[in-house]
Steps between C-alpha positions, in 0.01 A plus 500: 500500500643839405449826689204614284288185549246485778488196726228237474190530712439167673203461728388201703150649510234544235599788273412670174850633421554543127832682467828388660358158582716190462355160423690179582847655436661844501538470123121503464487861619192683371597866460212636291125457474546347154737239640243423769226461236732274299567294812128455561436401139799264501390330823142472371627334180733269695203366697295455180792313340533288814135394466557425129798286595291315758246432225775371270618269777150359549460460123829312480392269784176431313691441176735241648213328680291482179801360311543236770131405490507478117799266523382266777123544477269546795718306740495539877878497491648799682655762273852626566659753264826404328820662621495751212133582560564549870803719423281723284231507771770595752610789278141624489494480879834684533374793293171515693668476839765761414249752366268451798791540743614825336143630509479413870823692563362798308178488703706510819584862422144569619449741211128534435530560128727202452273272702198617300692430177571146625134443592377648170746288303385187685139584419568572132731201461250260652219658298692440175673169579311331783189368330639147491515465879140391555521155667449220250559722196868413449678181403589458868153417625385549857442125503868424440740408779644853485168646612333282766180709503207318343249676276225428753687707760498796262125468440568420135246351266539156344292439190311825550365410845635659813695248707 
C-alpha cells in the first residue's frame, strides 16, 4: 500500500460500506462506487454459475446412471461409477465446494449489499437451473438407495391416485 491509498474498512458487524471495503483479501479493495457495483454483479453471477454447475453435476450423474441402466437393464445390482466417472464427479464437487467456500468467506464481511447479491444470485440461479430437483423427476429416483424416502412419505400420487 502506498501513501495515497486508504486502508480497508473491515467490520465484524453488519454494514453497508461501499467505498474502501475489502473482501476476502487486501487485493480485493473496493475504492469506488463502480468497483462496488462490479463486485456485486460479479458475486451475483458467481452464485448463478455455481447453481448452473450444480445442475451440470446432477445431469452428469443422471447420464452415467442412464448409461449403466441401458447396458445392464433394469437390474437390482448396485451402481458404482467407474474410476474416471468418479474422478469427473469429484472435479464437479471441487468446483462447487470451492465456489461455495469463497462465497461464505465473502459473506463473512457482513456487507449488506454483498449478502443481498449472494441471496439474489442463489434465487436467480435456482430459478433458472433448479427445475430438475423435484423428487422423482431425475434419473436418481427417490426410490433408489441414494434417497431412502419413499413416494408415499412425500404424499406423491401413484397412477393418478393419492397414496
